[in-house]
C-alpha positions in Angstrom: 110.7 122.8 50.3 108.6 121.2 47.2 105.9 118.9 48.2 106.3 115.5 48.9 104.7 113.3 45.2 102.4 110.1 45.8 100.3 108.2 43.4 97.2 107.3 44.4 94.4 104.8 42.5 90.6 104.5 43.5 87.8 104.2 41.2 86.1 107.7 40.3 83.8 108.0 42.8 82.2 111.2 42.9 83.4 111.5 46.9 87.1 111.1 45.5 86.4 113.7 42.6 87.7 116.8 44.1 91.0 115.1 45.3 91.3 113.9 41.4 90.5 117.0 40.0 92.7 118.9 42.7 89.7 121.2 43.9 91.2 119.4 47.5 95.1 119.0 47.8 96.4 117.9 50.5 98.6 119.8 52.3 102.2 119.4 51.3 101.2 116.5 49.1 101.1 116.3 45.7 98.3 113.6 44.5 98.5 111.8 41.5 95.2 110.4 41.4 94.8 107.5 38.6 91.0 106.5 38.1 90.3 102.4 37.5 87.2 101.4 37.9 87.6 97.6 38.8 88.3 97.5 42.3 89.9 93.7 41.8 92.3 95.1 39.3 93.4 98.0 42.0 93.9 95.3 44.6 96.0 93.0 42.4 98.0 95.8 41.4 98.8 97.0 44.9 99.0 94.0 46.9 101.0 91.2 44.1 103.2 94.5 42.1 102.9 97.5 44.7 102.8 99.8 41.3 101.4 102.8 44.1 102.6 104.7 46.8 98.3 104.0 48.1 95.8 102.6 46.9 92.0 102.2 47.8 91.7 98.0 48.9 89.4 95.7 49.8 88.8 95.6 54.3 89.0 91.9 54.5 92.4 91.7 52.5 93.5 94.6 54.5 92.5 92.8 57.7 93.7 89.0 56.5 97.1 90.7 55.7 97.1 92.1 59.0 96.4 89.1 60.7 98.6 86.8 59.0 102.2 88.7 59.0 103.7 91.7 59.0 101.2 94.0 56.7 103.5 95.5 53.6 100.8 98.8 54.2 99.2 100.6 56.6 95.8 102.1 56.5 93.7 105.8 57.1 90.1 105.2 58.6 89.3 106.3 55.2 86.5 104.6 53.4 85.6 105.1 50.0 82.8 102.7 49.2 80.5 101.3 51.5 77.1 99.1 50.1 74.6 97.4 52.0 74.3 93.7 50.7 70.8 92.9 51.3 69.7 93.8 47.6 72.8 91.1 46.5 71.4 88.0 47.5 70.0 86.1 44.3 68.6 83.2 44.0 67.8 81.8 40.7 64.4 81.4 39.1 64.1 77.9 38.6 65.4 77.3 43.1 62.1 77.7 44.4 63.9 79.6 47.2 61.2 82.0 48.7 63.3 82.4 52.0 66.5 83.2 53.7 66.5 79.9 55.7 66.1 78.5 52.7 69.3 78.7 51.8 71.0 76.3 54.4 72.0 73.2 52.7 72.0 74.6 48.9 75.2 75.6 46.5 75.7 79.5 46.1 78.0 81.1 44.0 81.0 83.3 45.1 83.2 85.3 43.0 85.9 85.3 46.2 85.0 83.6 49.2 87.6 85.6 51.1 85.8 89.1 49.2 84.6 91.8 51.7 81.4 91.5 49.8 80.6 88.4 50.8 81.5 88.1 54.3 79.1 90.9 55.1 76.2 89.0 53.3 77.4 85.6 54.8 77.2 87.8 58.3 73.9 89.0 57.9 72.5 85.3 56.5 73.6 84.3 59.7 73.1 87.4 62.3 69.5 88.2 61.1 68.0 84.7 59.5 70.0 82.1 61.5 71.3 80.5 58.4 73.5 77.9 59.3 76.5 78.9 56.8 78.6 75.3 57.7 75.8 73.6 55.7 76.4 75.5 52.5 78.5 74.7 49.2 80.1 77.3 47.7 81.5 77.7 44.3 83.8 80.2 43.7 84.2 82.4 40.4 84.0 85.1 37.8 80.5 86.8 37.7 80.6 87.0 34.0 83.2 84.9 32.3 85.3 81.5 33.4 87.6 81.3 35.2 88.9 83.2 38.7 87.8 86.0 39.9 91.0 88.5 39.7 94.0 87.2 39.8 94.5 83.1 39.4 94.1 81.9 43.3 92.9 78.6 44.8 90.1 78.5 46.8 91.2 78.9 51.0 91.1 76.0 52.8 89.4 76.8 56.1 87.9 73.8 58.0 84.2 72.2 58.1 84.0 74.7 54.6 83.1 73.5 51.8 85.0 75.9 48.6 85.1 74.3 45.0 86.5 75.7 42.3 84.6 77.4 39.2 84.1 74.4 37.0 84.1 76.4 34.0 81.7 78.4 33.5 80.6 81.7 34.5 79.2 81.9 37.5 76.1 84.1 36.1 74.9 81.3 33.3 75.3 78.5 36.2 72.6 80.4 37.9 70.7 80.6 35.4 70.8 77.4 34.4 70.4 76.0 37.6 73.4 75.0 38.5 74.0 76.6 41.9 71.0 77.9 43.7 72.2 81.6 44.6 74.4 83.7 44.5 76.0 86.5 46.1 78.8 89.2 46.0 79.7 92.8 45.3 77.6 93.5 41.5 74.0 92.4 40.8 74.0 89.6 37.5 73.3 90.0 34.3 71.1 87.3 35.0 68.3 89.7 36.8 67.9 91.7 34.3 66.9 88.5 32.3 64.5 86.8 34.8 66.3 84.2 35.1 67.3 85.3 38.8 64.9 87.4 41.4 66.6 89.2 44.3 65.7 87.4 47.5 64.2 89.9 49.3 62.1 92.6 46.2 62.0 94.8 49.6 65.9 95.2 49.9 65.4 99.1 50.7 63.1 99.1 53.6 65.7 96.1 54.9 69.0 98.4 54.5 67.3 100.7 56.5 65.7 99.3 59.3 68.8 97.1 59.6 70.7 100.6 59.6 68.1 101.7 62.6 68.5 98.7 64.7 72.6 97.8 64.3 73.9 101.0 62.5 75.9 99.5 60.7 76.8 100.5 57.1 79.0 98.1 55.6 82.4 99.3 54.5 84.1 97.4 51.5 87.0 98.9 51.1 89.7 101.5 52.6 92.6 103.1 51.7 96.1 101.4 52.1 99.6 103.7 52.3 102.5 101.2 51.2 104.3 100.7 54.7 108.1 101.8 53.8 106.3 105.2 52.1 104.1 105.7 55.0 107.4 104.7 57.2 109.5 107.8 55.5 107.6 109.9 55.9 104.5 109.5 59.2 103.3 113.0 58.9 101.2 112.1 56.1 98.3 110.6 57.4 96.7 114.0 59.0 96.9 115.8 56.0 95.9 113.0 53.7 92.9 111.8 55.8 91.9 115.9 55.8 91.6 115.6 52.2 89.8 112.8 52.3 87.4 114.2 54.7 87.2 117.8 52.7 86.5 116.0 49.9 84.1 114.0 50.4 81.7 116.5 52.7 82.0 118.3 49.0 80.7 115.2 47.3 77.7 115.1 49.6 77.0 118.8 49.4 76.7 118.2 45.5 74.4 115.8 46.1 72.0 118.0 48.6 72.2 121.0 46.1 69.2 122.0 44.9 69.7 124.1 42.3 70.3 122.6 38.7 70.7 118.8 39.5 74.3 117.3 38.4 72.9 113.9 38.9 70.9 112.2 36.8 69.0 110.4 39.5 65.5 112.2 38.7 64.6 111.7 42.6 67.8 113.1 44.3 66.6 115.6 46.2 64.5 112.7 47.8 67.0 110.2 48.2 69.5 113.0 50.3 66.1 114.1 52.4 65.3 110.4 53.3 69.3 109.2 54.0 69.9 112.5 56.0 66.6 111.8 57.9 68.1 108.2 58.7 71.8 108.1 59.2 71.6 112.2 60.2 74.2 115.3 57.8 77.3 113.2 57.6 75.5 109.5 56.4 78.9 108.5 54.9 81.7 109.1 57.7 85.5 108.6 58.0 87.2 107.5 61.1 87.4 104.5 63.2 84.8 105.8 65.8 82.1 107.2 63.3 82.2 103.8 61.9 82.7 101.4 65.4 79.5 99.0 65.5 80.5 98.3 61.3 84.0 97.6 61.7 83.5 95.8 65.0 81.5 93.3 63.3 83.3 93.0 60.4 86.6 92.0 62.2 84.4 89.5 64.2 82.3 88.1 60.4 85.8 87.5 59.5 86.9 85.9 62.8 83.8 83.2 62.9 84.2 82.7 59.3 87.7 81.2 59.8 89.1 84.3 57.9 91.0 85.9 60.2 92.9 84.0 63.2 91.9 86.7 66.0 89.6 89.4 66.5 91.3 92.2 65.9 90.3 95.8 68.2 89.2 97.9 65.1 91.5 101.2 66.3 94.4 98.8 65.6 93.9 98.9 62.1 95.0 102.1 61.4 97.1 104.7 61.4 96.4 107.7 63.8 94.3 110.2 62.3 91.4 112.4 62.5 89.1 110.5 65.2 
C-alpha cells in the first residue's frame, strides 16, 4: 500500500529541518514540506484558503476557532514556536516610560490584538506587574508599513477594550515619533536599533529565566494544525506524525549540543546550551500536553480574561490523542 501524501507548511525552524530534508519520515506518510518565512502568510493561507493538509498555526487563532464553532482544524500537541516575551515590550525613547506600571493609560501599538504574542505580553503585564489593561488604548496595524498585519481585518469588538485601526503609518514610525507610547508584538521594531525606541526591560534575559523558574511557563506561540476533513478520513496519522515531529526536534537539540564542529553561528552556543539545560532540563522544548500544561493553562486563561474566548478550555481537549 503506498504512503499517504500530506502537504505541510511551516517556518524553516531547526526543529523542522529533519522533516523537510527527509532525514526523519513519519511512518506511512510522505510529507511534502513547504517552508515559508512568514507565520502570518502561513496562517492566512491555511485559515482562509485551506491550502495545506497541515500547517503551523497561531495557538490563539486555533483556540478561538475551537470556541466559536466547529473548528475546521484539529491540532497536534506539537509546538514549533515558543518565545519568552519580556524582551518584546518596547517603549518610545520620548515616552519617559521606565516601569511597566507606567504603561497604564497609554497608547500601545500591536500588530493584532488577538495574536498570541500580544496575549502573552498582556497576561504577563497584568499578572507580574499589576498593569490595568482596561486603561490602555491599543493601536492595531502592521509593524513596518502602513495598513494591516496580514489579510485586512477589522479590530475585534470586545466590551471594555479600546482598539483603534492603524491611521495609515507603520507602528514602528509611530513609536519613533511618539504617536504611540509603546509597542508589544512578535518582532522587535527597527527603531530599537536606531535608538528611537528601547526595551522596557533591558535585563529581559534574566527576567525570562526568573519567570520560567517561578512559573514553569515557556510561552507557546504556534501549534501544528491538520484540516479536520484530512484527519477524519485518516485518523491514524496523528501518532506517526507526532513521533516524527518529536524525533526531528530531538535531532535539532542534539545538533545544537554537539561539541564538535559548531553548526550554529552563535559564538557562545555551548554556554547557552549548558545554561538552558541547567534551567530547563534535558528536554528544554517538550511536545505533548503534559510537559506544557502550565503554559497551555495560562494561555487559555489569558484568552478568556482578555475577552478573546468565551470559555476557559481544558488544554487536553484542544488536541487529538498523540503522545502524552
